C-alpha positions, 0 to 999 in steps of 0.5 A: 170107751167111756169118758175119763173116769177115776181108776178102779183097783183090780183083784181077780174079779175087779173090786169097785174102788173109786178112790184108788187114784187118790193113792197114786204116787206121781212119778216125778216124786220118786224119779229113780222108779219106773212106772209101768202102764199096760195098754190092753186088757184082753187075755194076754193083757191080763196076763202080762198085767199080773207077771208085771205086778208081781215083779214090781212088787219085788224090785225096788226100781219099779213103782208097785202100781201097774196101770192097765187100760181097759177098753170100756164096754158093758157086758150082756150082764150089765157089768162094765168090763173096768169093774169086773173082768169076768170076759177075759179072766173069769175067776183069775186073781190079779195082784192088788197093785193092778189098777184097771182104768177106761181113760187111755190118756189117764192110764199112760199119764207119768208112765215111762214104760209102756207095754202095748198089747191089743189087736194089731189092727187098732194100734195105729189109732191108739198111737195117734191118740197118745201123740204128746200125752206121754212122757218124753223119756218113755220106752215101750214094748210090743206084745202084739202078734201081728203087723200092718201089712200093706200092699207094698209090704209090712210095717212092723208094730215096733216101727209104727209105735217109734214112727208115731210116738218118737220113742224107743220100742222093742218087741217080745214074742211069747210061747204061752203054754199051759204050765211053763211059758217062755218069751224072747225080747227082740231088740236092735241096739240097746241091750240094757233096755232090753234087760230091763224089760226081762227083769219086769217080765221074768218069772220062774214059770215065764222065762225071757231072753233076748235077741238082737233081731226086732223084725225076726221076732215080729215076723215069727209072731205074725207068720205062726198064726197063718200056719195054725189055720193051715194046721186046723184045716188040715185036721192033722198035727203038721208044721210048715216051717217057711222062713223064706219069706221072712228073709225076703221081707227083711234080709236083716232077720237072723237064722238064729232067731228061728231057734228061739221061743218066739218061733220054734216053741210058739209055732208048735204051741199055737199049731197044736192048740192055739185059737187059730188052730181051734177055729180052723178045725171047727171051720173045717169040720163044717166044710167052710159053710160057717165063717170065721167071723160066726166061729170067732164069736161063738168060741172065743168069747171076745178074743180075736183071731189074727190069723184070718186077717194076717192071711189076707194081708200077707196074701196082698203082699205076695200078689203085689210082688208076684210071690204067690207061686213061691209061697203056695201055703200062704196063698192057699190059706187066704183062698180057703179063708175067704171062701174061694177054696175048700178047707180040704184044698190044704193037703194039696199044698205039699204036692204043689210046693214039691214042684217049686225050685228051691230058692237059693238067693232072694237078691233077684226078687228085691 
């Protein structure tokens, strides 16, 4: 990433405006207004910035300006991403009040509402860079699909953010469709803060609701990418909903969360046409002879597949705890992604799972 630079104003293809930062109104000058920074500028980060910036112009309790941290890189054309977002939003206009900033510390300065939307594997490093650099009254929301999964179990991104930065964090699981989308904000205790995030994101075409279940929302967003890989490898429109793993990992997960848009709607949308489904379909059509890394570079133009890395992490947890036989779908997906099994093996999952006993209680596994 480039060293500290003046912020640059965004409008569709980003306009180069070196004087944009001169117009910044510091948060302490208008203490009653919240200032928002979006940490991340991929497809979802750019869309989130568009939604937020549209609302900050209408709601008096928010500053108009929305900063968006852009991980600086030079494109093959020679353009810098902070100057021209042709990589993630070619031809899509962003509101004039979205300001691109390639300096992470400068981007979060003065912000008391932080929106994290980067690949989950980068979050620990980003949070460590921000220690001592954010406002003490800051709150955060994670829009990240995925989590840090270690052998001993998963560490939710919300927990990671709260632990490293010492701030409150909620989570939003979104179902991104072409014409109309929904999202679910998962919170723990403070519904007032959750409702503030709802006001920041909600639009007539992006409906946001809340549920008091951070773990459930985050696990739904993580699991669905692995299931989408399975759907692509099978090359059919099918779903396998296995909430058992979620309840085993976090007994606090609520059953009603599975009926929110972060689960059912997002799972269906992702399995029918998401990036994990599309890449897995191409992987299966090539008989597993082309790697997911190769397909990702060719098909996604810089976006990242979350399903492959998540499948590996989930597999390690299942293996460590002796649960592989209980969740053959997740185990099989990883074996396929790693090249140890052929893509066609996924069709054997249903026959195998039918022979497994139903799990009536998880108490003996904890």
